BAFI-3210 file (N, C-alpha, C; in Angstrom, 3 decimals, decimal comma, padded with zeros to 6 digits):
// residues 178
n [1|2|3|4|5|6|7|8|9|10|11|12|13|14|15|16|17|18|19|20|21|22|23|24|25|26|27|28|29|30|31|32|33|34|35|36|37|38|39|40|41|42|43|44|45|46|47|48|49|50|51|52|53|54|55|56|57|58|59|60|61|62|63|64|65|66|67|68|69|70|71|72|73|74|75|76|77|78|79|80|81|82|83|84|85|86|87|88|89|90|91|92|93|94|95|96|97|98|99|100|101|102|103|104|105|106|107|108|109|110|111|112|113|114|115|116|117|118|119|120|121|122|123|124|125|126|127|128|129|130|131|132|133|134|135|136|137|138|139|140|141|142|143|144|145|146|147|148|149|150|151|152|153|154|155|156|157|158|159|160|161|162|163|164|165|166|167|168|169|170|171|172|173|174|175|176|177|178]
n.u [122,435|120,546|117,812|115,303|113,328|109,975|110,284|110,012|110,324|113,165|113,076|112,837|113,887|113,681|114,401|112,340|111,271|108,548|107,395|108,217|108,994|109,695|111,129|110,961|109,642|109,437|109,867|108,696|108,887|106,450|104,710|103,503|101,953|099,333|099,272|100,540|104,063|106,405|109,426|112,417|115,923|118,512|121,392|122,604|121,627|121,175|122,436|122,680|121,219|119,375|117,358|115,651|114,401|113,165|111,458|109,996|108,544|107,032|105,394|103,728|102,553|099,785|098,697|099,995|099,048|096,325|096,366|096,619|099,058|102,145|104,950|108,316|111,448|114,817|117,948|121,439|121,900|121,337|118,201|118,241|119,591|117,974|115,707|116,796|117,213|114,697|113,470|114,947|114,955|114,246|115,529|117,928|119,078|117,651|114,780|112,584|110,055|108,022|105,854|105,776|107,588|111,125|113,440|115,987|118,734|121,112|122,731|123,512|122,391|120,059|120,199|122,313|120,975|119,097|120,732|121,970|124,037|126,936|129,670|132,466|132,182|130,145|127,561|124,236|123,274|121,045|118,310|115,227|112,199|109,300|106,838|104,535|101,231|101,360|103,805|105,756|108,432|108,147|109,068|112,181|114,639|117,824|120,005|122,862|124,629|124,404|122,096|118,809|115,607|112,389|109,337|106,869|107,179|107,479|104,862|103,539|104,473|103,718|100,899|100,663|101,458|099,400|097,321|097,230|097,793|099,334|101,592|102,283|105,100|105,337|102,840|099,919|097,868|094,503|094,723|094,318|095,329|097,744]
n.v [090,414|093,389|095,222|095,974|098,249|097,280|094,670|091,902|092,945|092,643|090,331|090,797|090,457|091,940|093,111|095,364|098,538|098,320|097,226|099,020|098,429|095,609|095,144|093,120|092,584|091,592|092,470|091,590|091,418|090,272|091,008|093,265|092,750|093,451|095,977|099,291|100,048|102,176|102,309|103,225|104,110|105,137|106,649|106,802|106,655|109,125|111,326|114,212|115,186|113,032|112,844|114,971|114,003|111,612|112,657|114,186|112,418|111,282|113,385|113,351|110,956|110,061|110,933|109,105|106,681|107,153|106,633|103,837|103,076|101,974|103,087|102,383|102,848|102,370|101,519|100,631|100,533|099,193|097,870|098,767|101,087|102,607|102,784|104,145|106,588|107,350|107,683|109,789|113,378|115,925|118,307|117,248|116,063|113,850|112,031|112,333|110,787|108,697|107,591|105,522|102,329|101,876|099,920|097,434|096,870|095,286|093,356|094,250|093,184|093,880|096,395|095,787|094,283|095,924|097,628|099,816|099,969|101,241|099,648|099,870|101,713|100,714|101,617|102,886|104,399|107,311|105,758|105,299|103,577|102,601|099,951|097,926|096,649|093,948|093,381|094,272|096,256|099,597|102,104|103,864|105,899|107,093|108,712|110,935|110,965|113,476|114,678|115,493|113,836|114,469|114,461|115,334|114,897|112,168|111,431|112,421|110,915|108,363|108,539|109,056|106,613|104,947|106,092|104,724|105,336|107,096|109,650|112,900|115,279|116,804|116,212|116,240|115,066|114,471|115,471|114,982|111,884|110,957]
n.w [087,424|087,179|088,645|086,109|084,230|083,495|083,781|086,116|089,420|091,493|094,265|097,727|101,086|104,139|107,373|109,274|110,702|111,277|113,504|116,111|118,736|118,804|116,598|114,785|112,415|109,170|105,879|102,521|098,977|098,073|100,028|099,368|097,162|094,904|095,592|094,792|095,109|096,507|096,598|098,000|098,117|100,445|101,282|104,211|107,737|110,023|108,530|106,231|103,936|103,548|105,772|104,929|102,578|103,549|105,582|103,693|102,134|104,337|105,027|102,801|102,883|103,193|100,676|098,979|100,046|099,462|096,822|096,617|097,446|098,850|100,852|101,205|102,921|102,495|103,766|104,307|106,999|110,129|111,782|114,284|114,319|112,602|114,216|116,374|115,100|114,123|116,735|117,655|118,342|115,914|116,489|117,483|115,337|114,455|113,003|114,291|114,578|112,588|109,918|108,185|107,347|107,761|106,157|106,728|105,062|105,533|104,670|102,211|099,734|098,610|097,775|095,904|094,135|092,927|091,782|092,843|094,729|096,027|095,705|096,839|098,774|100,345|100,586|099,531|096,461|095,842|095,111|093,529|093,118|091,389|091,872|090,349|091,205|090,469|090,763|089,000|087,766|087,236|087,096|087,538|089,152|089,673|091,658|092,324|095,654|096,787|096,046|096,592|096,125|094,394|096,042|095,045|092,371|092,273|093,144|090,760|088,818|089,732|089,602|086,776|085,669|086,807|085,251|082,939|080,243|077,562|078,604|078,156|078,187|081,171|081,960|083,931|086,799|085,885|083,408|079,894|078,387|075,599]
ca.u [121,297|120,083|116,372|115,012|111,889|109,215|110,377|109,706|111,243|113,970|112,492|113,577|113,290|114,373|113,905|111,902|110,744|107,141|107,115|109,294|109,238|110,457|112,146|110,950|108,820|110,216|108,902|109,045|108,198|105,131|103,725|102,959|101,143|097,927|099,373|101,835|105,093|107,433|110,696|113,538|117,054|119,158|122,923|122,849|120,949|122,029|123,141|122,055|120,083|118,419|116,101|114,761|113,642|112,277|110,345|109,050|107,755|106,111|104,450|102,692|102,132|098,332|098,446|100,370|098,008|094,932|096,608|096,739|100,511|102,843|106,273|109,368|112,738|115,867|119,415|122,319|121,827|120,650|116,873|118,364|120,050|116,836|114,794|117,289|117,079|113,274|113,242|115,730|114,143|114,627|116,588|119,090|119,579|116,968|113,638|111,386|108,901|107,822|104,614|105,956|108,728|112,431|114,099|117,488|119,540|122,412|123,550|123,565|122,036|118,950|120,818|123,052|119,931|118,511|121,699|122,263|125,042|128,401|130,497|133,673|131,813|129,260|126,206|123,411|123,046|119,675|117,520|113,756|111,659|107,838|106,482|103,173|100,420|101,762|105,432|106,476|109,065|107,504|109,760|113,368|115,512|118,925|120,890|124,234|124,550|124,257|120,906|117,607|114,634|111,204|108,422|105,849|107,452|107,252|103,415|103,175|104,817|102,781|099,642|100,780|101,454|098,100|096,368|097,296|097,857|100,581|101,465|103,257|105,767|104,615|101,404|099,416|096,625|093,370|094,834|094,197|096,635|097,637]
ca.v [091,027|094,360|095,530|096,712|098,603|096,462|093,292|091,536|093,675|091,543|089,984|091,040|090,065|092,718|093,555|096,790|099,170|098,246|097,267|099,648|097,719|094,356|095,270|091,580|092,508|091,494|092,672|090,963|092,053|089,801|091,539|094,442|092,260|094,014|097,512|099,946|100,323|103,030|101,729|104,250|103,820|106,411|106,317|106,349|107,147|110,410|112,301|115,465|115,114|111,952|113,125|115,836|113,045|110,776|113,529|114,689|111,092|111,151|114,509|113,036|109,593|109,901|111,059|107,841|105,738|107,256|106,109|102,444|102,910|101,965|103,657|101,895|103,531|101,266|101,847|099,503|100,505|098,178|098,340|099,317|102,549|103,207|103,125|105,196|107,800|107,640|108,187|111,077|114,592|116,756|119,198|116,452|115,369|112,741|112,001|112,807|110,158|108,393|106,747|104,322|101,772|101,751|098,549|097,332|095,960|095,164|092,522|095,079|092,367|094,246|097,399|095,317|093,691|097,010|098,322|101,063|099,880|101,629|098,598|100,138|102,525|099,841|102,380|102,900|105,698|107,459|105,082|105,307|102,510|102,356|098,640|097,934|095,657|092,622|093,093|094,753|097,430|100,637|103,362|104,048|106,963|106,960|109,990|111,056|111,031|114,945|115,447|114,767|113,633|115,337|113,765|115,692|114,240|110,682|111,214|112,814|109,696|107,307|108,959|108,834|105,195|104,481|106,552|103,767|105,790|107,666|110,806|113,689|115,938|117,651|115,639|116,372|114,396|114,987|116,035|113,851|111,177|111,110]
ca.w [086,868|087,999|088,408|084,876|084,078|082,598|084,220|087,432|090,310|092,402|095,413|098,800|102,603|105,090|108,653|109,257|111,834|111,367|114,945|116,775|120,096|118,913|115,473|114,278|111,345|107,999|104,666|101,347|097,780|097,970|101,023|098,557|095,949|095,055|095,890|094,208|096,002|096,281|097,246|097,844|098,843|100,732|101,777|105,618|108,838|110,712|107,638|106,099|102,827|103,756|106,465|104,255|101,685|104,521|106,127|102,632|101,848|105,367|104,803|101,738|102,949|103,064|099,167|098,463|100,307|098,744|095,488|096,887|097,341|100,160|100,855|102,081|102,709|102,658|103,630|104,660|108,417|111,001|112,245|115,599|113,869|112,076|115,314|117,100|114,260|114,146|117,961|118,062|117,984|114,812|116,963|117,813|114,124|114,262|112,280|115,204|114,240|111,094|109,774|107,339|107,969|107,133|106,089|106,751|103,971|106,249|103,826|101,023|098,589|098,009|096,918|094,760|093,176|092,273|091,021|093,572|095,841|095,618|096,404|097,648|100,052|101,136|100,852|098,242|095,764|096,005|094,037|093,783|092,245|091,619|091,524|090,258|091,997|090,081|091,103|087,736|088,091|086,220|086,961|088,412|088,905|090,589|091,513|093,238|097,011|097,197|095,384|097,095|095,235|094,520|096,404|094,258|091,035|092,523|093,143|089,624|087,982|090,026|088,914|085,300|085,507|086,952|084,193|081,908|078,957|077,320|079,299|077,647|079,129|082,336|082,388|085,390|086,971|085,468|081,976|078,907|077,866|074,245]
c.u [120,728|118,464|116,360|113,561|111,270|109,363|110,027|110,730|111,955|113,146|113,362|113,033|114,281|113,594|113,398|111,595|109,316|106,721|108,222|109,750|110,200|111,439|111,988|110,080|109,679|109,332|109,534|108,341|106,841|104,185|103,069|102,106|099,771|098,037|100,567|102,820|106,178|108,489|111,874|114,701|117,839|120,445|123,055|121,948|121,919|122,847|122,232|120,942|118,988|117,152|115,167|113,814|112,529|111,127|109,407|108,096|106,688|104,990|103,481|102,355|100,634|097,976|098,893|099,336|096,775|095,130|096,863|098,434|101,171|104,220|107,105|110,653|113,663|117,096|120,187|122,442|121,033|119,232|117,073|118,867|118,742|115,940|115,400|117,187|115,649|112,906|113,905|114,948|114,784|115,716|118,061|119,579|118,772|115,586|112,560|109,988|108,690|106,669|104,589|107,379|109,979|112,959|115,512|117,916|121,022|123,387|124,002|123,085|121,030|119,397|121,459|122,101|119,285|119,434|122,067|123,506|126,409|129,260|131,646|133,333|130,849|128,041|125,531|123,271|121,490|118,873|116,006|113,127|110,126|107,596|105,168|102,612|100,878|103,275|106,208|107,191|108,669|108,355|111,157|114,137|116,575|119,810|122,013|123,777|124,054|122,892|119,685|116,609|113,232|110,069|107,101|105,972|107,176|105,668|102,884|103,355|103,943|101,320|099,417|100,801|100,160|097,082|096,093|097,281|099,266|100,514|102,644|104,019|105,109|103,292|101,162|098,168|095,498|093,299|094,655|095,544|096,677|097,855]
c.v [092,040|094,499|096,378|097,131|097,565|095,026|093,079|092,130|092,426|091,550|090,467|090,419|091,127|093,126|095,001|097,314|099,250|098,148|097,721|099,054|096,634|094,361|093,852|091,384|092,519|091,685|091,931|091,583|091,617|090,328|092,771|094,099|092,862|095,470|098,021|100,034|101,193|102,781|102,692|103,782|105,100|105,844|105,869|107,047|108,327|111,096|113,579|115,573|114,181|112,223|114,087|115,064|112,252|111,515|114,038|113,479|111,036|112,061|114,174|111,618|109,410|109,981|109,688|106,774|105,906|106,762|104,522|102,154|102,924|102,582|102,846|102,357|102,356|101,984|100,639|099,474|099,441|098,748|098,991|100,874|103,179|103,601|104,251|106,640|108,326|108,415|109,564|112,433|115,162|117,589|118,499|115,647|114,004|112,975|112,616|112,082|109,723|107,394|105,761|103,644|101,988|100,388|098,584|096,228|095,946|094,148|093,180|094,285|093,153|095,503|096,923|094,870|094,816|097,998|099,721|101,152|100,318|100,691|098,997|101,161|101,656|100,461|102,414|104,398|105,956|106,944|105,041|104,289|102,372|100,886|098,643|096,775|094,302|092,512|093,523|095,991|098,426|101,870|103,255|105,204|106,771|108,213|110,080|111,256|112,389|115,409|114,732|114,718|114,360|114,278|114,036|114,919|112,724|110,460|111,366|111,465|108,443|107,383|108,615|107,538|104,534|104,898|105,655|104,096|106,523|109,269|111,636|114,371|116,734|117,450|115,865|115,582|115,146|115,579|114,784|113,153|111,374|109,755]
c.w [087,837|087,692|086,963|084,625|083,187|082,856|085,735|088,429|091,182|093,644|096,644|100,096|103,390|106,410|108,618|110,684|111,942|112,727|115,718|118,034|119,899|117,616|114,773|113,122|110,007|106,918|103,422|100,221|097,670|098,913|100,386|097,323|096,238|095,240|095,111|095,308|095,703|097,024|097,004|098,745|099,234|101,331|103,362|106,502|109,272|109,734|107,217|105,042|103,176|104,593|105,804|103,216|102,532|105,051|105,051|102,219|103,088|105,227|103,842|101,611|102,619|101,431|098,560|098,830|099,793|097,215|095,555|096,801|098,642|099,950|101,748|101,748|103,132|102,736|104,303|106,240|109,065|111,424|113,425|115,226|113,489|113,317|116,123|116,207|114,315|115,572|118,509|117,563|116,776|115,347|117,179|116,519|113,830|113,262|113,135|114,833|112,810|110,926|108,852|107,631|107,158|107,136|106,207|105,941|104,413|105,360|102,555|099,688|097,858|097,177|095,667|093,563|092,476|091,622|091,624|094,602|095,175|096,387|097,171|098,740|100,821|101,364|099,350|097,854|096,295|094,750|094,385|092,706|092,545|090,979|091,362|091,107|091,655|090,345|089,893|088,105|086,892|086,036|087,926|087,996|089,988|090,503|092,590|094,676|097,475|096,776|095,800|095,848|095,502|094,910|095,505|092,811|091,052|092,413|091,663|088,717|088,475|089,476|087,423|085,072|085,733|086,094|083,131|080,440|078,741|077,764|078,738|078,652|079,977|082,516|083,885|085,482|086,549|083,911|081,071|078,630|076,332|073,542]
res [x|x|x|x|x|x|x|x|x|x|x|x|x|x|x|x|x|x|x|x|x|x|x|x|x|x|x|x|x|x|x|x|x|x|x|x|x|x|x|x|x|x|x|x|x|x|x|x|x|x|x|x|x|x|x|x|x|x|x|x|x|x|x|x|x|x|x|x|x|x|x|x|x|x|x|x|x|x|x|x|x|x|x|x|x|x|x|x|x|x|x|x|x|x|x|x|x|x|x|x|x|x|x|x|x|x|x|x|x|x|x|x|x|x|x|x|x|x|x|x|x|x|x|x|x|x|x|x|x|x|x|x|x|x|x|x|x|x|x|x|x|x|x|x|x|x|x|x|x|x|x|x|x|x|x|x|x|x|x|x|x|x|x|x|x|x|x|x|x|x|x|x|x|x|x|x|x|x]
***
C-alpha cells in the first residue's frame, strides 16, 4: 500500500540531523501532530539538482514556519553523509549549512511506503508530500530525477489547503475561494 491523498499518511521513524553533534534524534510522523508537514524526498546527497531544492526550501523556511508548517528532507543516505554534506561549503559542493533537518531513510522503507523508491537503483524519486496537522496526506507530487521542484508552488499549495475552500487554477493567497 502506497501513500494516498485523503488517507492517513504512512508512519515513519528516521534518524535526522536535528542534533548535528550526536546525530541521535529520531523523528516520527506523530512528532508533527498539530502542525503541517512538508515532507520531500530527493535522490542522493552530493548531487547536482538536490542542493538547489534543499537550499530553496531553506531560504523560504520562515514562510513555511509562519504557516505552522515544518519541512523535512529525506534521502536514502546516512545521517553521517547528511552531516558531511551540510557542513561542506557550497564552493566544495556542499550545502554550507541548513536550518531544518534531513532524515535518513537508510532502510528505504519510508520511500517505499510513500511510493517513490526506484527499487532497482535504491534511490528515491523527487517526491513531495504535504501532510495536515491530523496526519492526513493532502497533496503529493512526484517527478523525475532531473527536474527540481518549485518551493513557491509548494507554499501556494500549502496556503490553498489551509484556506479550507475550493481554489481555482492559479489561486493565490488572499483571493476568494469558489
